[in-house]
N, C-alpha and C positions, 0 to 999 in steps of 0.2 A: 468397481464392484456394484452389481445390481442392488437396488434398495432392499429387495426381499432378502438377499444374502446378508446384507449389513444387519438387518433387523433380526436375523436368525441367531446372531452371535452376541447381541447386546439388547438391553432393555431400552425402549424408546422413552425419551423425556416427556414431561408435560408439554413443553414447547412443541415438540414434534407431533404429539397426539392432538393437541387442542388449538394452539396458536398458529402453527404453520399452515394447516389446511385453510384457515380463514384468510391468511395473508395470500395464499396461492390463488384464492378465488377473486381477489380484488382486481378491478379493471378487466374482468373477464379473463383472468389469467395472465395479464400483462405484468411481467416481473418489475418493470420500472415503476408502475403505479404502486406496487407493494413497497418498493424502495422508498418512494416519496412519502408514503403514509407512515412508514416506520420512522423516518427522520422527523416528521411532524410530531409524532408521539414522543420521541426522545427529546425533542426540543421542549415540549411541555414538562416532561419529567425533570429536565435540568433546571426548571424554574421553581420546583418545589423545594422549599427550605429543608436542608438536611438529607435530601434524597441521594445525592452523589456520595456523601460520606457513609450513609447507611449501606449503599450498594457496594462500596469498597470493602466494608466489613463482611458482607455476604459473599461476594465473589472473589475477593482478593485472597492473599495468603502466600504468594511467592516472595522470596527475598529480593531486595533490590540489588542493582549492580551499576557500576560506572563504566560507560563505553564511550569512546572518543571524547572524553572529557565531560560527558553529560551524565548526571545521576538519574537512573530510571528506577522508580519505586517497584516496578515489576518488569520482567523482560518480555511480557506479552503485550503487543500493541495492535492498534487498528490500522490496517493497510490503507494507503491512498485509494480513492475511488468511492469509498462509502459515504464520506461527508466532505464532498469536494469544496463546498463553499463555507464550511465551518459553522453550520447552522445549529448543531447540537453539541457543541463542545463542552457545555456544562454537564451533560448527561453521561458521557462515556465512562467516567470513573465509576458510575453506578453499575455499569455492566462488568467492571473489573479490569479494564484496560489500564496498563501502566504508562502508556504514551499513545499519542494519536498522530497520524500523518494526514493532513488535509491536502486537497488538490486531487489530481494535477490541475494547477492553475496556470493561465496564460496571460500575456501582457494585454491582449485584447479580449473583451467579452466575446463568447461565441456559443451558439446553440448546440453545437455538436452535430452528429450525423442524423439522418432521417430515422424516425421511429417506424416500426419497432426496432430496437437495437440492443435489447437485453433478453437473454433466453436461458431458461433453466432446463438442464438435462437431468431430471430428478433421479432416474434410474442409475445414473452414474455419479450422483452428487457433484455435478459439474455445472459451470456457467460459461456461456459464450457472450461476450459483449463487444459491441463496436460503437461505444458511446461517442468517441471522438473529442475528448477533452471538453465536454459541455461544462461551462463555468461562467461566473459573472465577471471574471477578470481580476487581475491582481490588485488593482486599485480598490475595488469593492471589498475584496478580502482584507486588505489592510485596514479599511475603515471598520469592518466588523471586528477584527482582532483588537483594534484600539478601544472599541466600546466594551469588549469583554474585560479588559484589564488582566490581572494575574489569574492564570488558570489553575495553578497548583500542580501541574504535571508537565513533562516535556512535550513540546509540540514540534513535529516535523512538518515541513512545507515542501510539497512536490511541485516543481516548476517544469513547464514544457513549452513547446513552440506553438504559437498561434497558427491556425490553418492558413490564414491569409498572408502570412509572412513567408516570403521566398526563402529557400534553404540558405542562400548566400547572405541573408540578413538575420539568420536565426540567432547569432550570438547576441546582438543587441536586444532581441526579444527576451531572451533568458535574463540578460543583465538588468533590463528594465524591471522585471518581476522581482529579481533578487534585491534590487535597490529599494523598491517599494515595501518589501516585506521583511527586510533584514532585521529590524529591531524586534520583530514579533516571534521569529522562529528560534528554536533551540538547535535545530539542524536543518539542512536543506538537501533535498533529493533532486538530482538532475535526471529527469526522465527523458532518455533518448531511445527508449525501447518499446514504447507502445506501438502495436501494429495498426492502430486505427487513425493515424495522421499520416497522409501520404508523404513519403520521403524521410520521415522522422528517424527511422532506424539507420539511415546513412550517417547520422551524427555519431554512431558508435564506431565508425571507421577512425583509425588512429589520427589521421591528419585533422579531420573535422573536430574530433573530440579534444585533441590537444589545444586547438585554438579556442574552443568553447570554455574549457576548464581554466585555461590561462586567463581569459577575460573575466571569468567569474571570480577567480582568486584575486585578481588585480582590483576588482570592484570591492570585494570583501575587505581587502587590506585598506583601501581608501576609507571605507565606512568605519572600520575599526580605529583608524587614526582619528576619525572624527568623534570618537568617544564611545562607540558601541563595542561590546565584547566580541571577540572573534567567534565565528560560528562554524561548526564542522560542515563540510560539503561532501555529500555522498553521490555515487552514480548508481542508477538502477539499470540493470542489464536484462537482455532477453534470454530466455532459455534455449533459443534456437541457434545461437552462435556456435560455430565450430570451436574445437579446442584451441586451434591456432589463433582464431579471432579473439577468443577470451584472453589468451596470453598477451596478444598485442594490446588489447584494451587495458589489461592490468599493468603493462609496462608504462603506458601513458599515465595511468592513475598514480603509479608510484613516482614517476618523474615529476608530476605536477604537485604531488602532495595531497591527494585526495584522502579524506579521513576514513572512508569506508565504502563498502559495496552493498547494494540491496539486490539479493538474488532470490527469486527472479520475477520478471513481469509475466504476463500471459503468453501462451504459445500459439503460433499459427498452425501448428500441427494438430492432429486429432487422435492422439494416443488413447486407446481404450474405448473410444466412443463411435468408432466406425460402424455405420449401419443405423445409427440413431436418426430419426426423422429430422432433427435439427442440426445434425453434424455438418451439414453443408452450408450453414449460415456463415457469412463472412464475419471475422472478428477474432479476438483472442480467447483462448480456452483457459479456464482456471478451475480450481476445485480438486477433487481427489485424483484425477488423471495427471495432474501436474506434480504430485508429491515426489515421486521417484526422480523425475527430471530435475526438479529444483535441488533435491538433496545431492544429486551427482554434481551439479554445478557448484554448490557450496563446498563440497568435498574437494573438488578440483582447485578452486580458488584458494582454499586453506592450504592445500599441499603446495601449490605453485608459489605462494607468498610466505610459506613457513609460518602461517598464522599471524603475520605482521599487520594484515589489513582487516580490521573488524568488519563483520558482516551482519546484516539483518536478513534472516532467512524467511522467505514467504513463498507459499505455494502448496496447496493440498493439505492443510492442517485441519483434520476433522476428528482426531483422537489425540490424547496426550502422547501416544507413541510416535505420532507424526512430528510433533514438536521436538521430542527427544531425539529423533533421527537427525533433524536439522542441527540441534545443539551438538550432537556427537560428531556431525560432519564438519563442524567448525563455526557455526553461527554463534554470535554473542547475544542476539535478540531475535525474536520472531514476530511476525505480523499475521493477522487473520482477517479474512473478508468472506470468501465463499463459505467457509466453515460456519460463520455466524448465520448465514442464510439457511443452512441445512440443519444445524444443531442448536442454534439459539444461544442465549447468554450462559446457559449451563456449561457450554463448552469452555468458555473463558474461565469459569470457576474451576473446572477440572484441570485445565492447563496450569493455572496458578498453583493449585494445591498439589500437583504432581511434580513440580519442579523443586530442586534443592534450594 
């Protein structure tokens, strides 16, 4: 929906009127510069005594729930990609999030793809990114999480394949990150669906996925025997899979004993943004155009599994009704990223207060 149409049916927030225009001018309009500056500000916020607790009172309100054995104070979480290296983890409760997913992190540090690689399609409240898993590596993240100590909320950790690692060695790459980070995460998301790492989506194929998940579960069992509590392992899937491919993936997940599904990642399609000057940029599309697609995938998975496989719904949440649609489709939890860019922290407050 064009921005003008959106504004015609609702009142713009203070964030949209005053803060967002400033952020959009940073770095001469470079979206990644705004992202980096926002993280710096949030990191400082997290260092202010009492700020996270005060923010929780301001933006919170949703009742908690237990999903795949983890207690979530709110079902509204921050999606992976916003705070890849976990630099602002003390601040996110101040925004109202009930849980946070860091990453996607890889076994090897990597700079990601060439810049520019993050684009705002403002008229459509959409984002295209081709970041390429830019992160400091799982060893660095483990050190940072050790320094934090107890966070006070559930932490998810998204793990992916390093770009320099051949596909045939991907399993060990994922296992290495899981081993390094296992004691720090409350759940782990296996990202096999980003469109920005060459060959990664091949890991969604049944044979590859079965080998990967079996190896991760074997490593998790070994670590649990060593004294660490068992941790849920989830799989994050693409919205571009055919129905039959989703069903094959679900069969593998059920056979292996995956704890849940995250639906969905960004899409390589360009629904609703055709003709926009940036629509031709390579990368995954997120934001409002993804809302309907993600809801359909969540509904299909819920129907196919009879509701037996918990889901985190993500994609296109810019209004409370978007979150409600994902919950009604079968999601147990939801995550936000692009919506935070366009609507600011007020969106998280609205989501929390609109949920039962």
